N, C-alpha and C positions, 0 to 999 in steps of 0.2 A: 578302744573304746569310742573316743571320738567320733570313728566310722562309723560304728554298731548305731550311736545316737542319732547322727546326722541320717543315716539310713530308715532307722525307724519315726525319726521327724519327717521326713518327706513323704514315707508311702504309708496310707491308710487300711491299705487292704491287709487282715491280717494272713490271708490265705499266700498273698504275695511273699508277707514279711517272711513267711515260717518257708516255703520253698527258697528264699532266695537265701535266708540263713544258712538251711540245712547245705546246701552246696556251697558256700562260701566254705563253713566249717569242714566238710569232707575234701573238697580239693586245696583248699588255704589259696585259691585264685582271687587278686584282687579284680571287681566283676569292673566296676568302675568308679571311678574317683567322681566326687561331689564336692569341689570347694568353692564356696561362691563368695562373690566380691560382696564388698561390707555394703550394706544397705539394700540388699538383695533376699531379705529373709524371705519374701513373698514373691519369690520368680513364679515365673510361668508354668505351671506345672500340670503335669492332667495323669490318671490310673489308664492301664493298658489292659485289655484282657489278656488272661492268660495263654491264649492260642498266639498273642504278637511278641512273649516274651524274646525269642530269639533272634527277631528283626532287627538289624540297624537301621537308624535313621538315614534315610536317603532326602536329597534336596530338590525338589520340584522346580523350585526357583532360588537362583543365587542372586548376591548384589553384583552388579554392575559397576564398572569407572563411570564416575559423573564428573561434573564440571559446575562449580558455580560462578553462574554470572553476574556480574554486580555486586548486588549484596543478597540475593535471593539465595535460601538454604536449599539443598537437595536432598531428597527422601530416599533411603536406603532398602530395599524389601528382602525378605529372606522365606521361603514357605518349604517345610519341610514335612515328612509323614513315615512313620510313625514317630513321634518324639513326644517326650512328656516334659523337656523345656527348650527353648531358646533364646539365647540373648548374645548381644554384639558385643564385640573386641577391638577398638582402634588405638592403633599404634602402641600397643601391649597393654591397654588398660581397660579394664571394663566399663563398660556403658551402663550407667545407673537404671536401674528397673523403671525408675519413674517416666523415664525419656523413652521407654517402650510402647508401641502401641500397638495390641495383640488381638488376633481374630482366629477363632477355631471353627472349625468346619470339620465334616464326616464324607469320606469320599463314597458316594453312593453303591460304586459296582465292589468295592471291596471290603467297606465299612472300617478302613481303615483312618483314625484319627489325624486331621491336618491341622497343622500350625503355623500361622503367617506372622510375623514380627516387622512391624518398621521404625526407622528412627529417622531423625532430620539433623544433618549437619550443616553447621552455618559458616559464614566467612571468618567470622574472629577464632573458631574453635581451628579452622587451618591455621590461621595465621600465627596461631599460639606456639605452633611447633617450629622450635629452632632445631638448625643443625642435620635435620633429615630432609632427604629429599623431596618425598610425596608423604602424603596422609592418607592413610589407609584403615580400613576397616574389613573386620571377617565375622561371619556368622557361624556360630558353634551351637549345635542341637545333640541329644543324646535321648535315647530310649533306656529301657529296664537291662539292654543287653551293651551297650557301650556309647559312645560319642562319636560325631563326624564333624569336620570344619570344612567349610565353604571354603571358596575360592577368595583371595582379596580383592578389594574392590578399592580402587586409587580414587581418592577426591582431590581436584587441582581448582585452582583459582581461574579462570580463562578469560583470557584478555588477547587483545591485538593493538600492536604498536602503529604510529601512525605513517612511519616513514618506511618506504621500502627500501631494501638494501641495495637493491638494483633496477634501476627504470628502463623500460625501453628507450632507444634513441630512434631519431627520427633517420631515414638513409632517401638517398635518390638512386637508383638503380636503372638499368637499361632492361629494355623488354625482354623477356624469357629467362634472366638470372634469377638464382635461387637467391632469397631474402631471411636473415635470421633477428628477430628480433627478441631479445634476451630479457627476461624477467626473474629478480630474486624477492618474492613478497616478503613484509614486514614481517618482524617474529613474532609469534603467539602460541597460545596454548586454547584449545587445539591446533597444529599445524594449520595454516590457511590455506583453503583451494582456492586454484588459481582458473580463471574463464579469460579468455579473449574477445575483444570488442572491436567489431570494424565500425568506424562511423556511429557509435553507440549502441550499434547490433550485435548479438552475442554470435560469436562464431561457432559453427558445428562441424568438424573434422568428417563427421559421417556422411553427412548431406554435404560437403564441399571438398572433396579430395583433395583439390589444390592446397589445402592447409594441413598443417600436422603439427600438434602438440606434444614436446617431446617429456620425456620421465622427470628432466627436471623443470620443467613448465614454459620452457621457451618456445615460441612462435616460429614455425617454418614457413615460408611461402616456397612453392618447389618452383614453379615459374611463374615470375610476374607478369601480369597481365594490366593492360593499359584500365581494364576494372577494378585492382587492386591498388589504385591509387586510393589512398582514404587517411584519417586517423585512426591508429591504433591504440586501444589501449587496456591494459594488465590490471584485471580487477581480482583482488585477493578477498576473502570472506570465511568467517566462522561464526559461530555460534554467539559470538559477542557482537561484532562490528562488521563492516565493509568499506572496503579502501579500494580508492583509484587512483593509479600511477598518473604520471604527467602525460599526456597525449602523445604519441609519435607519429609524427607524418611521414608515408612513406612515398615518394613520389616517383613513378614509371616512366620513364620517359623513351623517346623515341627517334635514332638518327634519321634522317631524310633517305632517299633512296630515287634515283634517277627514272625516268619515264624513258620508252624507246624515243629514240630520234624520229625527228620529223623527215618527210621526204626532201630532197632539195629543190630549192626554188629556182625560178626561171633566172637565165644570166641577164645581171643588169647592166647599166650603161659601165658602171665601172669595170667591167668585163670580170665580174665574180657573182658567186651563186652561193647561200649560205641554207643551215637547218639548223634547230632549237629543239632543247627537250627540257623538260620541266622537274623538280625535286617535290615529285607527287606521288613517289610508291616505295613507300610512303612520305607523306608529308611529315617534317619534322614536327612532334609535339609534346607538351609540358618539359620545355628546357632541352630537347634533344639537338644534336647538329645539325647543321646544313650541310647538303650534299657538297662532297668535295669535286672542284672541278668548273670548267665554265659551262653555260647552257647555251651557247650560239657560237656555230663553226663555220666558218670560211673557207670557199676553194676556187682559185682561179679558175674560169671557163677557159677551152680551148678557141683559138683564134676562130674557129668557125661559128663559135656560140656568140661572139660577142657581137651584139647590137650596135651599128654603126649609124645613130640619129643624130639631130642636131642637137645641140646644148643651150641654144641662145634662150629660149622661155623657160628651161629650169635655172639656167645663172639668175634670171629677173628675180625668179621667185625667192632666189635663196638670199639676193641682196635686200630684199625689201625685208624677208625676216630677219636677218641682222638690225637693221634700222627700227623695229617695231623693238625687239630686246632692249635695244639701248634706250629708247624714250620709257620703256616700263622700268628699268635700273634707275633712270634719272628722277623720275618722280619717287618712285619709294625711298631714295636718299633724300629727298625733300623733307618728306613727309617725318623722317626719323630725326633730321636734323631739329625740326618743329618742336617735337616730340620733348625731346631731349631738353630743348631750353626752356619750355614751361616747367616740368618737374624740374629742373635745376632752383629756378625761380621758387618753386614750393618747398624746394628742401632746405634753400637757403632760409626761408621764412622760420621753417621748423626749429633750425639749429640756432637763429636767433632768438625763438621765444625758451628752446630748453636751458637757456642759461639762467633760469631761474631755479633751477634743479642744480645745476653743477655748483651754483654759488648762492646757496641757500642762507647763509650767515655773512655778515660783514666783517671785514679785516678786525682782529683783536687788537687791543691795544698793545702794541711793542715798545718796551723802554730799554736804551740798550745798558749793559750791565758788565760785570766782569765775563771776560771769555771763560765759556764751560762750564757754567754756573746757572740753574734753572730751579730754584728755589727747593735745596735737596732734602731739607727737613721742615717740620712745623713748626710756624714762628708764631708770635705774639701779634695780632691786630696792630696794622698801621695806621697814622691818620687817616682819617677818608679822605682826604685828597690824593692820595695815593694807591688806597685800597683795591681801585679798578686794573691797576697797571701789571703787566705780566713779563716778568723776566725770563727770556729764552735763549740758552745756547745760540752763538752766532753761527749762521753759516759759512764754512768754511771757504766755501768757494765765490761768495758774492757780498758784496756791502752790505752790513745792517742798516736797515731803516725804522724809522719810529712813524708808530700810529697812535692815534688815543680813540676810543671809541666803545660803545654798549654791543653786546653780542645780542642779535635781533635778527628775524626773519625779513628777507627782502621782499616778502609776497605782499605788498602794500599799494592798493590804488591810485595814491600820490606820488608813484615814482614810476609806474609803468601803464603806458598808454595803449591802447589799442586792446583787441579781444584776446585774454590771456588763454594758450591753449595747454596747461598742465595745471594742477590743482597741488597746493601744497598740504592738505588735509591728510592724504594718503601719502605724501612725499617720505623721503628718510629722513629729515630735521624733526625737530619738535615745534611744536604749534609756540607762538609767544607768551610770554609772562602775562599775565592779567595787568590794568589798571599802569600800562608802560613800563613794568618792572624787568630789569633786566639782570644777567646773572653777572658775579662777581668771581674771581678767580682767584686762589691762594693756592700754591703748589700745585695747580694742574688740577684742584677739586672744587666744586661748588659750594659756596659757605650759606646756600638757602636751606630751609629747612629739608631736612631727607623725606619726612612723611609730605610735604609740599608735594617735593618734586614725584613723590611714586602715585601720588594722587593724579598729580598731572598727566603723567605718564600712562595712568591705566584707563583716563578718559578718552585716548584715542581708541580709533576702531579697531586696531589691530590687537592691543595691549590690554583688552577688556579682561583675559584671563591671568595677568599679571599680578603676583600677589602682592598685598601691601607691607607684607611684614621685611620692615627695615634691616632686621638683623642677618635676614637672609638673601640682601641684595646688596649690588657694591656698583658706583658709579663714578664717573668723573668726566671731566673734557679735557682732548686730547687734540694736538696739530700733528703736525710730518715728524716731530720727534719721536712720537709714539708714547707706549708706557705699559701699565700692569694694572687688571684688576682681579682682586682675590676677594673671596667670601671667607671670611677666618673659621677655620676648624672644620673645613667641608671637603678641602683636598681639591676646589673649584677654583680657575684660575683661567684669565684671559690675557694674552698676551699679544700686544699691539705693536708690532716691530716698527724701529724706524722707515721713513718713507711709507708706510703701509697707507698713511692718509696722504692727500694729495697736497703739494705746498698750497699754501693760501687758504687751506679749508680746516674748519675746527669743527670737531662734533663731540656732541655730547652722547657717550656710550653709557649702557647699564651692562650689570651681569645678574642674573638671579636664580636660584635653586626653587623649584615649583615642590610646593607640598603636596603630599597624595589628596589633600580634599581641593586642591585650586584645580588639576587636570589630572585626566586618567588616559593612559595609552592603549589602545585596544589590542589584547594578545592573540592568538589562535595557535592550535594544534601544539606542536611540545616547544612553544616560544616562551620567553621568562625574560624581563626586566632585568638588565647586568648593571645599570647605573643610573644616577639620577637622570631629572628630565631639566635641563639648564636651557636658559633663554639669554642670549646677547642680541644687543641690537643698538639701535633701530635698525629694522632690517632693511636693505634699500640702498644704505650706504654706499657710497663708490669707496672702493679700496684696490690700492694698486699692487699689492704685497697679501699674501693668504696671514691670516690673525692664528694663533694656536690656542685652542680652546685644550685645558686638560681637566679631567674628571676620573673619578674612582670608577672602578669595575670591579665584579663579584665572580667572574668565571674562573676556573682554574688555570687558565693562559694556556690550555692545551687545544691547539688549532686544528688537529685532526678530529677533536670530537665535536666541533660547533661550526654552526654557518653564522657567523656574527656579522648582524648589519647595522649601519649607521641611520637612523632615520631624522627626519627633518618636516617640521610640520609645515604646510604651506598655508598663503593667504586664507583660504576657504577652511581650513582647519583640519584638513586631511593630512594623515603621516603618511609619507614617502620615503620609500629605499633610494638612499642618495649613494652609497656604498657597500659593497660586499668586502670584509676582510679576506685579503688573499688576491681578490681580483682588481685591485684598485687600476685606475686608468690615468696615467698624468696629463689626458687632455681634459679630464673632468675639474670641477673647482673645489674639490674635497679626497681629501688623503687622512690616513689615519697610521699611528705607529702603536701597536697595542704592548703594554709592557707588562710585567708579572700583576701588578694593580693598580695602573694607572693607564689610560687611554689618551693621547695627543691626537684631538684632530685639528688638520691644516684648513681652513676655508678660507675664502676669498667671498663669503658671503655670511653676513650673519643672520641667525634666527634661532629657531626653538629645535636642540637636537638629545637625541638619546639615543642608548645602545642597547639593542634588542640580541639576544640569541637563540639559536634554535638547536635544539640536540640532534647531533647524526645518530646516535649510538647510546647505549645504557651506561656507559665510561663517562659518560657528559657530567660534570658538577659544578655547582656553585658555592662559591664559600658563603657560608653562614657566622656570624659571630653572637657567641652565646653570653649573653651578660645577664648577671644576677644583682637583685636589688631586694632590699626590706627597710622596715620602717626605722626612721631614726630612732623614735623614741615608743617604747612599747609600757604601756600599764596595765593591759590587761589579760589575762591569761592566753588570750590568741596570739600567734606572730604570723605574719605573712611573709613569706621569700615570693619573690616574683622574678620569674626566668623569661627574659626576652632572646627569641629566635628573630634576628634580622639580617638582612644583606650585610656584607661586610665593605661597606664604604662608610666613610669620614661622616659625611651628612646626616647619613641616618644614626648614627652613634650622637651625634650632637642633638639630632632633634629629639630621641629617648634621652639622654641627660637633660636636655631642658624640660621635657615633660617630668621627668621625675623629681627635678628639684622644686617644681610646683606641688609634687604632691608630698614633697618633705621625706624623701627617700633616701638613701644612702647606698652606694657600689659596695657590694661586701666579697668580691673577689675580681681579679682581675680577666679579661674576657678570655675566652678559648674559641678558635676555629675549628668549624665543623664543615666537610665537606659533601653537600648533600649531592646524590646524584639523581638522574632522570630515571629511576625505578619504579615508580608508581607505588613506592612503600611511604607511610605515613613515618612521620616524627612522633617519635615516645618519650616521655620524661617522667622519671621514678625518684623517688628519694627512700634511702637505705641506712641501716645501722645507727639510728637513733637509739641512746640510752632510753631503754622501755619504764625505769622507773622514773624518770623525769617527765619523758617528752613522748606525745602521741599524734599519729596523724591524722587527721579527719578527712583526710580522701578515702573515699571508701572501695573504688576501685585500686587495682597495684600498679597502676600508672596512667598517666594524662596523655593524650595523642593529639597532634596537629593534624590534619588531612593533607596530603602530598600536593593538591591541586590549590590549597589556599598560599602555600610556601611557591609554588612553582609558576601558577597562574595570575594567584593571586592581585587584586591591585594596592593593597598592602604592604609595604616595604619591611614592616615589622610584625610580630606577634609576639603572645606572651602567655604564657599559663601562671596561675597562681597556687602554690602550695600552703595550705593552713595547718599550724602546726600548733598544739595546745600543750602548755606546759602546766605540769599536777598541781605546782606552785609556785607561788606570786615572787617569792625568793631565789627560783631559780633562774640562773642567768647565763650560764655556760650552755652552747649548742654545739655537739657534733655531730654529723651526720655525713651521708654521702649522696651526692645528687648529680644521677645521671642522665644523660640526654644522647639519644641513637637514633639513627634510622635502620628499620627494619631490614634486616638483611645487608646491613650499610655498616657505616663508620659511626663511631661513638665516640662521649667526651664526658669524663666526670669531674667532680667539684668536691672534693675533701673540704669540708666546713669545720672550724672549729676556732669560735668566737665568744664573744661576751655582748650579749643583746643589750645590755645596759649602756657600755661605753666600748666600742671598737676603735683600739688603737693601733691595728696593726697597719704598717706601711703600704702603700700601693704606688705602683709607677706613675709617676705625674704625668706621663704622655697619656694616660688614659683620665686625667682630672684637667687639664688644660683648656677650660673650657671659655675661652674671652669673647663676651658678646660684643665687646665696643670695635666699630666700626673703623675709628682712625687708624690709619695706615692701610686700609685696603685699597687705595686707590693712589698708586704712585703714577707721575707723569714724568717725562723726559729721561736725562741721563740718572735720574734717582732711581729708575726703573729697572737698571739693567748691573749686571756683574761687570762688562766690559764697558770702558770709555768708549766715546762716540770718535774720537780720532781713533783711538787704536783699534777698534772694529773695521772701520775706513781704510785704514792702513793694510790690516790682514786680507780684507778683500780683495783690495787692488795687486796685493801680492799674490794671491792662490787663486783668484778667476781665470788667469790665463793659464792656459793648458801647457804642460811642462814636458817635454819629451821623454824624462827619467819617472814623468808621474810624480815628484814632487808639487803636487798642486792640490786643489779641493779634495779631490780622490781618494788622497791618502789620510788627508785630515779626518775625511768620513771615515775610513777603514780604522784608524786610531783611536777615533770616538767611538766603534763598534756600530757604526749606521750605515754600513757597506750594502746592505739589503736595500737602502732606498735611493742605488744610485741613477737610476732612470729619472725618479722623481727630482732629484737635484740638478739633474743635468736639464730638464726641463725649464727650469728657470733662470732668469738671466744672469743674476749673481746666486751661484751655488753655495759659494761660502756663504754668504748672507744667511740664506736658509738653514744651512748645519747650524751657525750660530745660533740662530733664532731658536731651534731647537734645544742646544745646550743651555739656553737661559733659560729656557722654559723647565727643564730636567733638574737645574742646579740654583735653583733661586735663593733658596734657604741653604746649601750646602756647596754651593759653587768655589772651587779653587782656581784665583787667577795661576797660581805657581805651577797646578797640574796641566793647564790648558799651556801655559808657556814653556813648560817638558815638551809637551805634543810638536809645538812650533819647532823648538829645538830638533828632534828627532827626525822632521822634517826636512829641515838644513835651510830654514829659512832665518836671516838676521834680524826681520822683525819683532822677534821673540824678544828680542833686549826690551823692547819699549814696555815691556812689561814692569821692567825695574822704573819707568820713570815715575817722578811724584805726584802725586794728585795737584798739587800747584800747578807743577809744569803742562799738565794734561790741561 
């Protein structure tokens, strides 16, 4: 009955109805099923003349595979004759009739009706398909006789990655040698086509038979000619983009060849004759080797050929030539001596004037005190007459002396005569305080106003971009005993080892974390920021040993997936690559150890640094920290949940916590970590499983989305989405729901929330709530900044620096501390042991265990390990 009603409903011609009904009842054969999708009651239908009843529809145009470029939708077209209706089916689901664009015509030759249908497919429709390889659509047409299905048309999102999987490498080859240049283009859909260029001109193997492009897209130069010396570039392109590889320089060289021999000369007075040849067949070119052998050959003449002539005149000429050469050499020597003496006088003057830079501060007041003590704790202010004194641990090798004075610049016209050749304005030390003020030291810190210090610092030329945020800045005054600067709750610290500052020098050093509004680091291609931007300085100060800058990073710590660079900003404000991870050179002033979540930068120069990563493949991922906040108090029906997606570093988390405190928010769950891959897919957030009787979401779509590029290449290190919920009654306070965050075709995390919005009493890990913004204790100077006492440190270094035949020296210490991959770096330093201990101090400031270090020393076989048992008073 359902079939009959459907047939009669669709067909309007009564004669056709009777004809089909009769055939159906007599043959009991099901002619054609007409099961229509929901919402298609008004499908594209047409009546056919009786003469065409026995014809099956056939397709004049079938839908073809299409690619979506960026966000531009694609159109699929289907044309069939004769057909009563046509519709599309995509991934097993009928496309709504309202989405079809229908056009009807008649074939003038046959009189058959022709029906054409078009639909548009958007990028969002394709991205919604989960778990399927490709998105496909198929056209279905039918007549009164039956149905026909077209071929499947696949719709794919087109892209072309930036990095070549293999780039051509330059070569030096000899003449007529075969050359192979490899190229594996970037991954893309559709697959990229490859063309080769020589000096920016496309190579056509058809017109240039000396070139051959293989099936796997490599270029072969069959016989290298001198004219083939050029820069070769592999160009990959598809419908999305065009990528160029780095140019590969091919240098074709030719070794030299000898010319014929010349004729023999006449027999000379020495009874010999000679002949010569030249390296001109061919001449060596573009780095080719010179000819092998001699270019001049001599041969004794026979006695009959020898010339018996007087040699008196020739001897006089020889002697005159010798005298002339001697006079010339004497004059040259005199000139060289005069020039050298003048340059030496000028150099001495320069060196004398340059002492302004190397002694920019007057000696600090030093007062003898108990041995081994340098104000280890913050103490109450002493009477004013003693406030300017600094107690310093005595030098163990020299006699301690006492000085008293203020800290000020030596750049003073009353104490220096003559024309100054250096300006202290851009020097490594700070300008003097106004009104004759001077710095007073307590425990290695300045007691002046922190805001006044930052204002004075940022007024200088290089420090214009320094933030005036005291909470994100640490500073202190240090001498040769070293110290440590720490920005609380950020994971950022600067270790200044003992002897890093030259003896007799006192430096005011700062450490600051740049906020996003202060400075922006330019990124290109697949680059992403992996660490905070950290400034330490002043730049240009003289250091005799590398400091260690520690900061968090958010890479997945898989070096095979990344090209990680340390960037430093120069005085002109340009960011430069100063180090590539895995390619460190011990001769450079920078070195880096990349740990699971922390980066340790050894630097002999202070400045502004940051870590930038460039993904090498789609497996590269950066860690995102997902954090949920809500309103601490809610008196309305609406309730907001804010989801932050931020780089997994402590400084960003601190910034978000400070901002939420100002907004009156509260943390409603412990943070989760999500690995976000360089796959060009966006991040999606959705909320589910709310009790429908009490809550509803005001979000119109099924999910919220953060674009991929905002997370990977964006300047903001944290982004957030807000979910606005509405409770149906003010008395409803219990909220249970599931909040999901995931990357399309990637990893995901979910939060199971179950709490009372009026009063949340759930305990949270105190690690996530420890937000102490008090800067006290962020600067430590002298022995109080180190775990290992100064005396013990000196004994360890003197014991292990000397190479031991059985290997019981600094090398074994590095191996036991799992630092043996840096052996070459340690060996390049004057005291390898001291650098190893510096790194140990940087890693274990809060969790260092001297007993563990003593155990390592005992395993090495050094009796000096017993000195760890010495009491503090004895040290």
